[in-house]
Steps between C-alpha positions, in 0.01 A plus 500: 500500500636841409509798730241677282260204529551485877430872537192468274365214711555696820323800353201286404491358855500847660229624263285189570546552873389865474194401301410225748534738794286767326236239425498372861474855633216577259313196641488662844818364657723755670864476579575601859700810566715550811250742652214244489630263768379522862852483647724780372836625616754746365808360324707585808259315731502193274882507496516512878242222539643253248837339439682633188411183306136505613474865399652423161243225436188634669530866410708497179372177339835319498542122510709321761761246390353151444556248782592783743189495719481302822122480434567287196539194727239602760267203544323571829126578515434871520437822315727690261441876534626818338836605648398862445173513688439151650182437300432125462553387138548123468415192704777239536267237361528666157882514493685256277846444354490648148872441454539862388703626799222716650225413750196402292134460578203370295247730670479827690287593802173667389533878445872506589655615172466724196625397161623731222661467166885514506662588170863493616756271337324526163217261596163515665481351846249537782650678799365420850472780752388503865150645502566678831828680435567455125827318562638300203486133592582325171305371203226243427525254213256252349732197530426391852341188646129426536254590631572857377769444237671816631854556631534800728878537476588727797814668627570355843638830626154654434341246732504416869387168648300434816472133599172369631488346842473122485 
């Protein structure tokens, strides 16, 4: 493939993503903006509340290195919450090993997240945000196990874990 063909394909992808987003928004969907979340802090407050890596992921939309999260191997019963605001996001019963290097879940707790189109990296993905604080958690893909067929691929640094009492 030539450089020209590669650039042409990337351009088509970006245009298609823009059209898809415009269509979705015209159908009544709205993308969240930072001011629409119940928990809001200044940049300085977020920086003082979060580790540098958690700030980079939750507030700037970065991705942690694969296989770097201690939560990747967490197998106890409990709840995975947002590291930014402590809102419950995932039940441990929905966690599974996706072999991707990030904690993955096949379902989310009801009303816990907001999804929006992510056009970075020259492709269209679905970004997952905490519905309470708007923190970037990761992305959701349609290649997960049943019963949902979804894979919520989350950054471990964006999550905290609270074990359930036995």
